[in-house]
TILUMMI-879780 format. One record per atom (N, C-alpha, C): residue number from 1; residue in one letter; atom name; x, y, z. Coordinates in pm, whole numbers. Example, Ala and Ser with C-alpha at 12.3 -4.5 7.8 and 13.67 -1.06 7.14 Angstrom:
residues 2
R|1|A|N|1319|-569|780;
R|1|A|CA|1230|-450|780;
R|1|A|C|1320|-330|780;
R|2|S|N|1285|-225|708;
R|2|S|CA|1367|-106|714;
R|2|S|C|1290|3|787;
***
This chain:
residues 195
R|1|M|N|1151|1087|-2070;
R|1|M|CA|1139|1112|-1932;
R|1|M|C|1237|1035|-1857;
R|2|D|N|1325|1088|-1775;
R|2|D|CA|1413|1019|-1680;
R|2|D|C|1321|970|-1562;
R|3|K|N|1340|840|-1521;
R|3|K|CA|1254|783|-1422;
R|3|K|C|1338|699|-1325;
R|4|I|N|1295|700|-1210;
R|4|I|CA|1375|629|-1094;
R|4|I|C|1281|514|-1040;
R|5|Q|N|1342|399|-1032;
R|5|Q|CA|1264|282|-970;
R|5|Q|C|1253|306|-820;
R|6|C|N|1135|281|-777;
R|6|C|CA|1107|305|-628;
R|6|C|C|1043|175|-574;
R|7|E|N|1035|161|-435;
R|7|E|CA|964|55|-376;
R|7|E|C|877|118|-262;
R|8|I|N|776|46|-226;
R|8|I|CA|687|91|-125;
R|8|I|C|766|68|15;
R|9|L|N|790|187|90;
R|9|L|CA|864|182|220;
R|9|L|C|759|154|318;
R|10|G|N|637|207|313;
R|10|G|CA|531|196|412;
R|10|G|C|413|280|384;
R|11|L|N|313|262|463;
R|11|L|CA|196|343|470;
R|11|L|C|198|401|610;
R|12|S|N|148|541|625;
R|12|S|CA|139|586|769;
R|12|S|C|5|679|760;
R|13|T|N|-32|702|886;
R|13|T|CA|-148|780|890;
R|13|T|C|-119|881|1015;
R|14|N|N|-182|996|1011;
R|14|N|CA|-159|1095|1107;
R|14|N|C|-288|1158|1158;
R|15|A|N|-328|1148|1287;
R|15|A|CA|-451|1204|1329;
R|15|A|C|-454|1355|1307;
R|16|S|N|-338|1425|1305;
R|16|S|CA|-333|1565|1300;
R|16|S|C|-377|1607|1162;
R|17|T|N|-378|1517|1066;
R|17|T|CA|-415|1557|925;
R|17|T|C|-542|1487|896;
R|18|G|N|-623|1475|991;
R|18|G|CA|-767|1425|976;
R|18|G|C|-775|1288|929;
R|19|G|N|-670|1209|969;
R|19|G|CA|-668|1063|942;
R|19|G|C|-627|1029|797;
R|20|A|N|-568|1137|726;
R|20|A|CA|-529|1096|593;
R|20|A|C|-408|1006|599;
R|21|Y|N|-399|923|492;
R|21|Y|CA|-295|832|469;
R|21|Y|C|-184|874|369;
R|22|A|N|-68|829|398;
R|22|A|CA|44|871|315;
R|22|A|C|106|732|266;
R|23|I|N|135|716|142;
R|23|I|CA|224|595|103;
R|23|I|C|365|669|74;
R|24|I|N|458|591|128;
R|24|I|CA|598|647|129;
R|24|I|C|669|554|33;
R|25|L|N|714|606|-70;
R|25|L|CA|802|546|-182;
R|25|L|C|930|575|-157;
R|26|K|N|1033|483|-168;
R|26|K|CA|1181|498|-154;
R|26|K|C|1260|455|-281;
R|27|E|N|1347|531|-314;
R|27|E|CA|1435|503|-433;
R|27|E|C|1505|360|-399;
R|28|I|N|1506|282|-496;
R|28|I|CA|1579|146|-489;
R|28|I|C|1730|181|-468;
R|29|D|N|1776|260|-558;
R|29|D|CA|1920|283|-549;
R|29|D|C|1954|430|-497;
R|30|G|N|1879|459|-392;
R|30|G|CA|1910|591|-330;
R|30|G|C|1837|599|-190;
R|31|I|N|1844|721|-131;
R|31|I|CA|1781|728|-1;
R|31|I|C|1659|828|10;
R|32|R|N|1635|881|-98;
R|32|R|CA|1518|983|-102;
R|32|R|C|1389|907|-88;
R|33|R|N|1290|970|-19;
R|33|R|CA|1164|922|10;
R|33|R|C|1060|1019|-55;
R|34|L|N|955|954|-102;
R|34|L|CA|845|1045|-170;
R|34|L|C|712|1013|-97;
R|35|P|N|664|1101|-10;
R|35|P|CA|527|1073|41;
R|35|P|C|417|1127|-47;
R|36|I|N|310|1038|-48;
R|36|I|CA|204|1073|-149;
R|36|I|C|78|1044|-60;
R|37|I|N|-5|1155|-39;
R|37|I|CA|-126|1154|31;
R|37|I|C|-235|1073|-53;
R|38|I|N|-295|967|9;
R|38|I|CA|-388|892|-57;
R|38|I|C|-511|863|36;
R|39|G|N|-615|818|-27;
R|39|G|CA|-741|788|48;
R|39|G|C|-737|652|118;
R|40|A|N|-825|653|218;
R|40|A|CA|-826|546|317;
R|40|A|C|-864|412|229;
R|41|F|N|-947|415|136;
R|41|F|CA|-987|284|57;
R|41|F|C|-852|246|-16;
R|42|E|N|-794|336|-87;
R|42|E|CA|-668|296|-154;
R|42|E|C|-556|245|-62;
R|43|A|N|-548|314|54;
R|43|A|CA|-454|261|155;
R|43|A|C|-483|124|200;
R|44|Q|N|-607|88|230;
R|44|Q|CA|-656|-49|265;
R|44|Q|C|-628|-138|144;
R|45|A|N|-656|-111|24;
R|45|A|CA|-625|-186|-88;
R|45|A|C|-482|-237|-109;
R|46|I|N|-405|-134|-91;
R|46|I|CA|-251|-159|-99;
R|46|I|C|-205|-246|16;
R|47|A|N|-240|-204|139;
R|47|A|CA|-200|-276|267;
R|47|A|C|-246|-425|254;
R|48|L|N|-372|-446|215;
R|48|L|CA|-417|-580|221;
R|48|L|C|-342|-668|120;
R|49|E|N|-320|-622|2;
R|49|E|CA|-241|-696|-89;
R|49|E|C|-86|-723|-35;
R|50|M|N|-36|-621|19;
R|50|M|CA|107|-635|63;
R|50|M|C|107|-739|188;
R|51|E|N|0|-741|257;
R|51|E|CA|2|-838|372;
R|51|E|C|-55|-971|348;
R|52|G|N|-93|-990|207;
R|52|G|CA|-144|-1116|156;
R|52|G|C|-290|-1148|217;
R|53|I|N|-356|-1056|252;
R|53|I|CA|-488|-1072|317;
R|53|I|C|-590|-1070|184;
R|54|K|N|-651|-1173|177;
R|54|K|CA|-761|-1170|57;
R|54|K|C|-906|-1165|110;
R|55|P|N|-969|-1064|75;
R|55|P|CA|-1104|-1034|118;
R|55|P|C|-1191|-1144|58;
R|56|P|N|-1305|-1156|127;
R|56|P|CA|-1405|-1258|76;
R|56|P|C|-1460|-1229|-62;
R|57|R|N|-1467|-1107|-104;
R|57|R|CA|-1519|-1050|-222;
R|57|R|C|-1407|-964|-291;
R|58|P|N|-1401|-959|-426;
R|58|P|CA|-1289|-872|-485;
R|58|P|C|-1316|-728|-456;
R|59|L|N|-1210|-648|-422;
R|59|L|CA|-1217|-511|-410;
R|59|L|C|-1202|-457|-555;
R|60|T|N|-1211|-312|-576;
R|60|T|CA|-1222|-254|-697;
R|60|T|C|-1071|-281|-781;
R|61|H|N|-965|-279|-703;
R|61|H|CA|-840|-300|-774;
R|61|H|C|-826|-446|-808;
R|62|D|N|-879|-534|-727;
R|62|D|CA|-878|-679|-768;
R|62|D|C|-946|-698|-892;
R|63|L|N|-1074|-627|-902;
R|63|L|CA|-1158|-640|-1032;
R|63|L|C|-1083|-582|-1152;
R|64|L|N|-1019|-471|-1119;
R|64|L|CA|-936|-410|-1242;
R|64|L|C|-819|-501|-1285;
R|65|K|N|-756|-576|-1185;
R|65|K|CA|-647|-668|-1215;
R|65|K|C|-710|-782|-1302;
R|66|T|N|-820|-825|-1257;
R|66|T|CA|-880|-937|-1331;
R|66|T|C|-929|-907|-1471;
R|67|L|N|-982|-780|-1485;
R|67|L|CA|-1018|-734|-1622;
R|67|L|C|-887|-729|-1704;
R|68|V|N|-780|-658|-1661;
R|68|V|CA|-664|-649|-1731;
R|68|V|C|-609|-787|-1787;
R|69|D|N|-611|-886|-1692;
R|69|D|CA|-565|-1022|-1728;
R|69|D|C|-654|-1082|-1833;
R|70|N|N|-785|-1075|-1811;
R|70|N|CA|-889|-1143|-1888;
R|70|N|C|-884|-1077|-2041;
R|71|L|N|-843|-960|-2046;
R|71|L|CA|-830|-887|-2184;
R|71|L|C|-699|-923|-2245;
R|72|G|N|-619|-1001|-2181;
R|72|G|CA|-496|-1033|-2248;
R|72|G|C|-375|-931|-2236;
R|73|A|N|-415|-833|-2141;
R|73|A|CA|-316|-719|-2116;
R|73|A|C|-203|-745|-2010;
R|74|N|N|-111|-687|-2000;
R|74|N|CA|-6|-696|-1901;
R|74|N|C|33|-556|-1845;
R|75|V|N|24|-536|-1714;
R|75|V|CA|91|-416|-1656;
R|75|V|C|236|-421|-1658;
R|76|V|N|300|-333|-1750;
R|76|V|CA|437|-335|-1758;
R|76|V|C|507|-258|-1644;
R|77|E|N|449|-143|-1606;
R|77|E|CA|498|-67|-1503;
R|77|E|C|406|48|-1477;
R|78|I|N|420|117|-1366;
R|78|I|CA|353|241|-1339;
R|78|I|C|454|348|-1312;
R|79|V|N|431|476|-1356;
R|79|V|CA|509|591|-1331;
R|79|V|C|430|701|-1269;
R|80|V|N|492|748|-1160;
R|80|V|CA|430|875|-1093;
R|80|V|C|504|981|-1184;
R|81|S|N|432|1044|-1277;
R|81|S|CA|486|1115|-1385;
R|81|S|C|499|1270|-1361;
R|82|E|N|397|1325|-1288;
R|82|E|CA|394|1465|-1273;
R|82|E|C|350|1506|-1145;
R|83|L|N|367|1635|-1112;
R|83|L|CA|322|1704|-987;
R|83|L|C|280|1840|-1034;
R|84|K|N|141|1861|-1040;
R|84|K|CA|83|1990|-1077;
R|84|K|C|-1|2047|-972;
R|85|E|N|20|2166|-928;
R|85|E|CA|-68|2234|-823;
R|85|E|C|-89|2139|-706;
R|86|N|N|15|2076|-654;
R|86|N|CA|17|1989|-539;
R|86|N|C|-59|1859|-563;
R|87|T|N|-90|1818|-686;
R|87|T|CA|-146|1696|-719;
R|87|T|C|-52|1604|-803;
R|88|F|N|-36|1489|-753;
R|88|F|CA|37|1393|-838;
R|88|F|C|-39|1328|-948;
R|89|Y|N|34|1300|-1053;
R|89|Y|CA|-24|1223|-1159;
R|89|Y|C|55|1103|-1191;
R|90|A|N|-28|1001|-1245;
R|90|A|CA|56|880|-1279;
R|90|A|C|8|816|-1404;
R|91|K|N|84|725|-1461;
R|91|K|CA|53|651|-1584;
R|91|K|C|70|501|-1540;
R|92|I|N|-25|433|-1604;
R|92|I|CA|-8|286|-1606;
R|92|I|C|29|245|-1744;
R|93|I|N|135|178|-1749;
R|93|I|CA|177|132|-1891;
R|93|I|C|135|-12|-1914;
R|94|L|N|46|-32|-1997;
R|94|L|CA|-17|-154|-2033;
R|94|L|C|47|-201|-2172;
R|95|E|N|59|-344|-2188;
R|95|E|CA|98|-402|-2304;
R|95|E|C|-5|-510|-2344;
R|96|A|N|-55|-499|-2475;
R|96|A|CA|-141|-609|-2509;
R|96|A|C|-129|-615|-2664;
R|97|S|N|-110|-752|-2701;
R|97|S|CA|-99|-786|-2847;
R|97|S|C|21|-694|-2914;
R|98|G|N|127|-687|-2835;
R|98|G|CA|243|-622|-2889;
R|98|G|C|228|-455|-2891;
R|99|L|N|117|-416|-2840;
R|99|L|CA|87|-263|-2838;
R|99|L|C|112|-212|-2693;
R|100|T|N|166|-103|-2687;
R|100|T|CA|191|-39|-2549;
R|100|T|C|89|79|-2528;
R|101|N|N|20|90|-2437;
R|101|N|CA|-69|193|-2401;
R|101|N|C|-44|259|-2263;
R|102|E|N|-48|397|-2267;
R|102|E|CA|-34|467|-2133;
R|102|E|C|-176|505|-2091;
R|103|I|N|-206|486|-1971;
R|103|I|CA|-335|508|-1906;
R|103|I|C|-316|610|-1798;
R|104|D|N|-378|723|-1794;
R|104|D|CA|-382|832|-1688;
R|104|D|C|-445|771|-1572;
R|105|A|N|-385|789|-1456;
R|105|A|CA|-441|727|-1338;
R|105|A|C|-401|820|-1205;
R|106|R|N|-460|806|-1106;
R|106|R|CA|-427|861|-971;
R|106|R|C|-303|754|-923;
R|107|P|N|-199|818|-865;
R|107|P|CA|-96|739|-811;
R|107|P|C|-138|617|-717;
R|108|S|N|-229|648|-645;
R|108|S|CA|-290|552|-539;
R|108|S|C|-350|429|-625;
R|109|D|N|-425|464|-720;
R|109|D|CA|-482|337|-805;
R|109|D|C|-365|273|-881;
R|110|A|N|-277|347|-935;
R|110|A|CA|-179|293|-1016;
R|110|A|C|-93|189|-924;
R|111|I|N|-66|246|-803;
R|111|I|CA|14|164|-714;
R|111|I|C|-54|31|-666;
R|112|A|N|-184|54|-622;
R|112|A|CA|-258|-61|-598;
R|112|A|C|-263|-164|-700;
R|113|L|N|-275|-126|-834;
R|113|L|CA|-271|-220|-944;
R|113|L|C|-121|-275|-957;
R|114|A|N|-17|-198|-942;
R|114|A|CA|110|-244|-959;
R|114|A|C|149|-357|-856;
R|115|V|N|101|-331|-734;
R|115|V|CA|122|-435|-625;
R|115|V|C|59|-568|-663;
R|116|R|N|-65|-556|-718;
R|116|R|CA|-131|-683|-762;
R|116|R|C|-71|-749|-884;
R|117|S|N|-6|-671|-968;
R|117|S|CA|52|-717|-1100;
R|117|S|C|189|-741|-1094;
R|118|Y|N|259|-729|-974;
R|118|Y|CA|395|-735|-942;
R|118|Y|C|487|-657|-1045;
R|119|A|N|427|-529|-1087;
R|119|A|CA|488|-447|-1172;
R|119|A|C|577|-349|-1106;
R|120|P|N|679|-298|-1166;
R|120|P|CA|768|-203|-1108;
R|120|P|C|702|-69|-1091;
R|121|I|N|747|9|-991;
R|121|I|CA|705|145|-962;
R|121|I|C|805|231|-1006;
R|122|Y|N|785|331|-1071;
R|122|Y|CA|885|441|-1106;
R|122|Y|C|830|572|-1069;
R|123|V|N|929|672|-1052;
R|123|V|CA|893|815|-1023;
R|123|V|C|970|888|-1118;
R|124|S|N|921|989|-1198;
R|124|S|CA|1003|1070|-1269;
R|124|S|C|1097|1154|-1187;
R|125|E|N|1217|1176|-1256;
R|125|E|CA|1324|1236|-1184;
R|125|E|C|1281|1374|-1140;
R|126|N|N|1208|1441|-1220;
R|126|N|CA|1146|1586|-1194;
R|126|N|C|1065|1572|-1073;
R|127|V|N|973|1489|-1048;
R|127|V|CA|884|1467|-943;
R|127|V|C|970|1439|-814;
R|128|M|N|1073|1356|-834;
R|128|M|CA|1148|1327|-717;
R|128|M|C|1230|1456|-670;
R|129|N|N|1290|1524|-767;
R|129|N|CA|1359|1645|-730;
R|129|N|C|1272|1746|-664;
R|130|T|N|1149|1760|-700;
R|130|T|CA|1049|1855|-657;
R|130|T|C|997|1821|-518;
R|131|A|N|954|1699|-497;
R|131|A|CA|878|1647|-383;
R|131|A|C|934|1549|-283;
R|132|A|N|1039|1486|-317;
R|132|A|CA|1103|1394|-235;
R|132|A|C|1189|1453|-117;
R|133|F|N|1214|1389|-17;
R|133|F|CA|1298|1440|90;
R|133|F|C|1400|1342|121;
R|134|I|N|1507|1376|189;
R|134|I|CA|1615|1277|236;
R|134|I|C|1598|1284|385;
R|135|P|N|1566|1158|447;
R|135|P|CA|1533|1143|583;
R|135|P|C|1655|1182|672;
R|136|S|N|1625|1232|800;
R|136|S|CA|1729|1233|893;
R|136|S|C|1744|1101|958;
R|137|D|N|1836|1099|1049;
R|137|D|CA|1858|968|1121;
R|137|D|C|1737|929|1215;
R|138|E|N|1670|1031|1259;
R|138|E|CA|1563|1017|1354;
R|138|E|C|1427|988|1282;
R|139|T|N|1429|1005|1155;
R|139|T|CA|1294|994|1070;
R|139|T|C|1257|845|1070;
R|140|E|N|1138|814|1098;
R|140|E|CA|1084|677|1100;
R|140|E|C|945|686|1031;
R|141|I|N|905|577|979;
R|141|I|CA|770|588|911;
R|141|I|C|674|539|1028;
R|142|A|N|568|614|1065;
R|142|A|CA|468|588|1163;
R|142|A|C|394|469|1117;
R|143|G|N|388|365|1198;
R|143|G|CA|301|253|1162;
R|143|G|C|155|272|1211;
R|144|F|N|79|181|1169;
R|144|F|CA|-59|185|1219;
R|144|F|C|-62|177|1377;
R|145|E|N|-151|237|1431;
R|145|E|CA|-172|228|1571;
R|145|E|C|-211|79|1618;
R|146|N|N|-157|45|1720;
R|146|N|CA|-185|-93|1758;
R|146|N|C|-305|-80|1862;
R|147|T|N|-427|-115|1820;
R|147|T|CA|-547|-98|1892;
R|147|T|C|-609|-231|1932;
R|148|D|N|-564|-333|1869;
R|148|D|CA|-635|-459|1894;
R|148|D|C|-549|-554|1986;
R|149|L|N|-433|-534|2010;
R|149|L|CA|-343|-619|2099;
R|149|L|C|-320|-543|2235;
R|150|D|N|-427|-540|2308;
R|150|D|CA|-415|-455|2439;
R|150|D|C|-410|-553|2557;
R|151|S|N|-290|-545|2610;
R|151|S|CA|-254|-657|2709;
R|151|S|C|-343|-658|2830;
R|152|D|N|-414|-559|2876;
R|152|D|CA|-502|-561|2975;
R|152|D|C|-647|-632|2936;
R|153|K|N|-659|-640|2811;
R|153|K|CA|-794|-695|2779;
R|153|K|C|-783|-837|2711;
R|154|M|N|-655|-879|2703;
R|154|M|CA|-629|-1006|2638;
R|154|M|C|-590|-1105|2728;
R|155|P|N|-631|-1228|2702;
R|155|P|CA|-581|-1349|2793;
R|155|P|C|-430|-1343|2812;
R|156|L|N|-381|-1419|2923;
R|156|L|CA|-246|-1410|2954;
R|156|L|C|-150|-1492|2871;
R|157|S|N|-197|-1606|2813;
R|157|S|CA|-103|-1703|2744;
R|157|S|C|-105|-1647|2612;
R|158|K|N|15|-1678|2548;
R|158|K|CA|42|-1637|2408;
R|158|K|C|-59|-1712|2314;
R|159|E|N|-92|-1844|2350;
R|159|E|CA|-176|-1920|2269;
R|159|E|C|-310|-1868|2262;
R|160|A|N|-358|-1821|2387;
R|160|A|CA|-495|-1773|2396;
R|160|A|C|-506|-1638|2323;
R|161|Q|N|-396|-1558|2342;
R|161|Q|CA|-390|-1424|2279;
R|161|Q|C|-411|-1449|2110;
R|162|L|N|-323|-1551|2075;
R|162|L|CA|-317|-1574|1930;
R|162|L|C|-456|-1616|1874;
R|163|A|N|-526|-1717|1956;
R|163|A|CA|-656|-1751|1928;
R|163|A|C|-754|-1655|1915;
R|164|A|N|-754|-1561|2015;
R|164|A|CA|-846|-1438|2010;
R|164|A|C|-816|-1345|1906;
R|165|L|N|-684|-1330|1868;
R|165|L|CA|-667|-1229|1745;
R|165|L|C|-707|-1297|1618;
R|166|Q|N|-690|-1431|1604;
R|166|Q|CA|-720|-1500|1479;
R|166|Q|C|-882|-1498|1467;
R|167|D|N|-957|-1504|1588;
R|167|D|CA|-1100|-1485|1583;
R|167|D|C|-1149|-1341|1543;
R|168|K|N|-1081|-1238|1586;
R|168|K|CA|-1097|-1114|1552;
R|168|K|C|-1073|-1088|1409;
R|169|L|N|-965|-1144|1367;
R|169|L|CA|-923|-1123|1218;
R|169|L|C|-1040|-1185|1133;
R|170|R|N|-1089|-1305|1159;
R|170|R|CA|-1197|-1368|1082;
R|170|R|C|-1320|-1277|1077;
R|171|E|N|-1346|-1223|1193;
R|171|E|CA|-1473|-1137|1209;
R|171|E|C|-1450|-1002|1133;
R|172|A|N|-1336|-948|1140;
R|172|A|CA|-1309|-832|1054;
R|172|A|C|-1325|-850|915;
R|173|L|N|-1259|-972|872;
R|173|L|CA|-1270|-986|709;
R|173|L|C|-1420|-1018|683;
R|174|E|N|-1507|-1088|755;
R|174|E|CA|-1640|-1120|730;
R|174|E|C|-1723|-985|723;
R|175|R|N|-1688|-896|807;
R|175|R|CA|-1752|-766|804;
R|175|R|C|-1687|-655|719;
R|176|E|N|-1592|-707|635;
R|176|E|CA|-1516|-631|540;
R|176|E|C|-1457|-507|601;
R|177|E|N|-1405|-511|718;
R|177|E|CA|-1336|-413|788;
R|177|E|C|-1186|-440|760;
R|178|F|N|-1134|-399|650;
R|178|F|CA|-1006|-434|590;
R|178|F|C|-896|-368|668;
R|179|E|N|-916|-239|707;
R|179|E|CA|-815|-174|785;
R|179|E|C|-782|-231|914;
R|180|R|N|-892|-272|976;
R|180|R|CA|-878|-350|1112;
R|180|R|C|-813|-481|1088;
R|181|A|N|-856|-551|972;
R|181|A|CA|-791|-675|947;
R|181|A|C|-637|-668|927;
R|182|A|N|-596|-561|862;
R|182|A|CA|-457|-547|837;
R|182|A|C|-381|-522|969;
R|183|K|N|-437|-453|1058;
R|183|K|CA|-382|-424|1189;
R|183|K|C|-370|-551|1277;
R|184|L|N|-490|-628|1262;
R|184|L|CA|-480|-762|1333;
R|184|L|C|-376|-861|1271;
R|185|R|N|-358|-849|1152;
R|185|R|CA|-263|-946|1089;
R|185|R|C|-122|-908|1136;
R|186|D|N|-92|-763|1148;
R|186|D|CA|31|-729|1204;
R|186|D|C|55|-771|1351;
R|187|D|N|-58|-762|1427;
R|187|D|CA|-47|-807|1564;
R|187|D|C|-22|-957|1570;
R|188|I|N|-82|-1033|1495;
R|188|I|CA|-55|-1180|1484;
R|188|I|C|91|-1209|1455;
R|189|K|N|142|-1134|1351;
R|189|K|CA|279|-1145|1322;
R|189|K|C|379|-1122|1426;
R|190|R|N|353|-1006|1488;
R|190|R|CA|433|-973|1613;
R|190|R|C|436|-1071|1725;
R|191|L|N|317|-1113|1743;
R|191|L|CA|305|-1215|1853;
R|191|L|C|371|-1353|1826;
R|192|T|N|352|-1393|1697;
R|192|T|CA|421|-1524|1659;
R|192|T|C|573|-1507|1649;
R|193|Q|N|627|-1386|1615;
R|193|Q|CA|764|-1364|1607;
R|193|Q|C|833|-1352|1743;
R|194|N|N|755|-1326|1842;
R|194|N|CA|808|-1307|1991;
R|194|N|C|809|-1436|2048;
R|195|N|N|763|-1551|1994;
R|195|N|CA|773|-1688|2057;
R|195|N|C|913|-1734|2060;
***
């Protein structure tokens, strides 16, 4: 199978699709993009790991990574291998004791594990030819809506805004509201970069 290495370009959501999430993969040596619809839980798991946010208790994908490590296995790569009846299929390639195993997985779970394992993400050439698109100049990835940095509700000084956002982030993590925590982390980054 011919395969193309990709990277995660971003995650997006759209209210018109019932709040479904899409992970956008981009060819490393090209311009094509591949959108894959994923669940909210998987989107949160990927976003939290990419943002470096560690939840107080392990999520399912963290547990899976720990199991793989403790069993002496290594995630070599993941491959989005097929598209059948509008459903993507993926394989997690594991190596343990010199043996290589392919495990069937949903792309969202495979990508969440790849992000945690620093494993490369590949897409089969056939899937890219079938489902990828070439963006126009105007195409942009929609980011998460900024709902927590509301200027009319926040204190005026940047220091006070930062302190309030950090408090909200701690609270969101304690309540295991990981999507909100990821948004708050983005808001904190934007605020500190504007200093």
